[in-house]
C-alpha positions as CSV (number, residue, x, y, z in Angstrom):
1,M,0.0,0.0,0.0
2,K,1.3,3.5,-0.9
3,T,1.3,6.6,1.3
4,G,-2.1,8.3,1.1
5,E,-4.0,5.1,0.1
6,I,-6.5,3.4,2.3
7,Q,-7.6,-0.2,1.7
8,T,-11.4,-0.5,1.7
9,F,-13.4,-3.5,3.0
10,K,-13.8,-4.7,-0.5
11,G,-10.0,-4.9,-1.1
12,E,-10.1,-1.9,-3.4
13,Y,-7.9,1.1,-2.8
14,E,-9.0,4.7,-2.2
15,A,-6.7,7.7,-2.5
16,T,-7.1,11.1,-1.1
17,P,-5.3,13.8,-3.1
18,I,-3.6,16.5,-1.2
19,V,-3.4,19.8,-3.2
20,G,-0.6,22.1,-2.5
21,Y,-0.7,25.9,-2.8
22,R,0.3,25.7,-6.5
23,G,-2.5,23.4,-7.3
24,L,-5.0,25.7,-5.4
25,I,-3.8,28.7,-7.4
26,E,-4.3,26.7,-10.7
27,I,-7.8,25.8,-9.6
28,A,-8.5,29.4,-8.7
29,Y,-7.4,30.6,-12.2
30,R,-9.9,28.4,-13.7
31,N,-12.7,30.7,-12.4
32,P,-13.5,33.2,-15.1
33,N,-14.3,35.8,-12.5
34,L,-10.7,35.8,-11.0
35,K,-8.9,38.8,-12.5
36,S,-5.6,38.3,-10.7
37,F,-3.9,36.5,-7.8
38,R,-0.6,37.3,-6.1
39,I,1.4,35.8,-3.3
40,Q,4.3,37.7,-1.7
41,A,6.8,36.9,1.0
42,V,7.6,39.7,3.5
43,Y,11.0,39.8,5.3
44,E,12.0,41.6,8.5
45,N,13.8,44.5,6.7
46,D,10.9,45.2,4.3
47,E,8.5,48.0,4.8
48,F,5.1,46.3,5.5
49,D,1.9,47.5,6.9
50,Y,-1.7,46.2,6.6
51,Q,-5.1,46.6,8.1
52,Y,-8.3,44.5,8.1
53,G,-11.7,46.0,8.7
54,T,-13.8,48.6,6.8
55,E,-10.8,50.4,5.3
56,E,-8.6,47.4,4.4
57,Y,-5.1,47.8,2.9
58,V,-1.8,46.2,2.3
59,K,1.4,48.3,1.8
60,H,4.6,46.4,1.0
61,K,7.9,47.8,-0.1
62,P,10.6,45.1,-0.3
63,T,14.1,46.1,0.5
64,H,16.7,45.2,-2.0
65,T,19.6,44.4,0.5
66,K,19.8,42.0,3.5
67,R,16.1,41.3,3.7
68,G,16.5,39.4,6.9
69,K,14.2,36.5,8.1
70,L,10.8,35.7,6.7
71,T,8.1,37.3,8.8
72,C,4.9,36.5,6.9
73,V,3.4,35.9,3.5
74,Y,0.2,37.4,2.0
75,A,-2.1,36.8,-0.9
76,I,-4.2,39.2,-2.8
77,A,-7.1,38.1,-5.1
78,Q,-8.9,40.5,-7.4
79,I,-12.3,39.1,-8.4
80,K,-14.5,40.7,-11.0
81,D,-16.6,43.6,-9.7
82,T,-15.2,43.4,-6.1
83,N,-12.5,45.2,-4.2
84,P,-9.2,43.3,-3.9
85,M,-9.2,40.7,-1.0
86,F,-6.2,39.7,0.9
87,C,-5.0,37.5,3.7
88,V,-1.8,37.7,5.8
89,V,-0.2,34.6,7.4
90,H,2.7,35.1,9.9
91,S,5.7,32.8,9.9
92,D,4.8,31.0,13.2
93,E,1.4,30.0,11.6
94,L,3.1,28.9,8.4
95,N,5.4,26.6,10.4
96,R,2.4,25.1,12.2
97,I,0.6,24.6,8.9
98,Q,3.7,23.0,7.4
99,K,3.9,20.5,10.2
100,L,0.4,19.3,9.4
101,S,1.4,18.2,5.9
């Protein structure tokens, strides 16, 4: 039996696909309403600020020298007829998520 396979009571095999972030992006781009999608890494020496709420924004200016350690990543999606939507995930949460896979 291979990793990710489960043998059923009938002796057949059942597989559960695990889709990574690249696969999820590919699936997202199949939606005709998605105008753009971007993922960016933020490092400790970058200028970075964001706010959730009624006046949401992301401001990121990467430094070009000695960026330092990774602090977070963010994704921005632009869907037809909506304001851009974003999500920020900090490095400690990224590490926790990585351990799950």
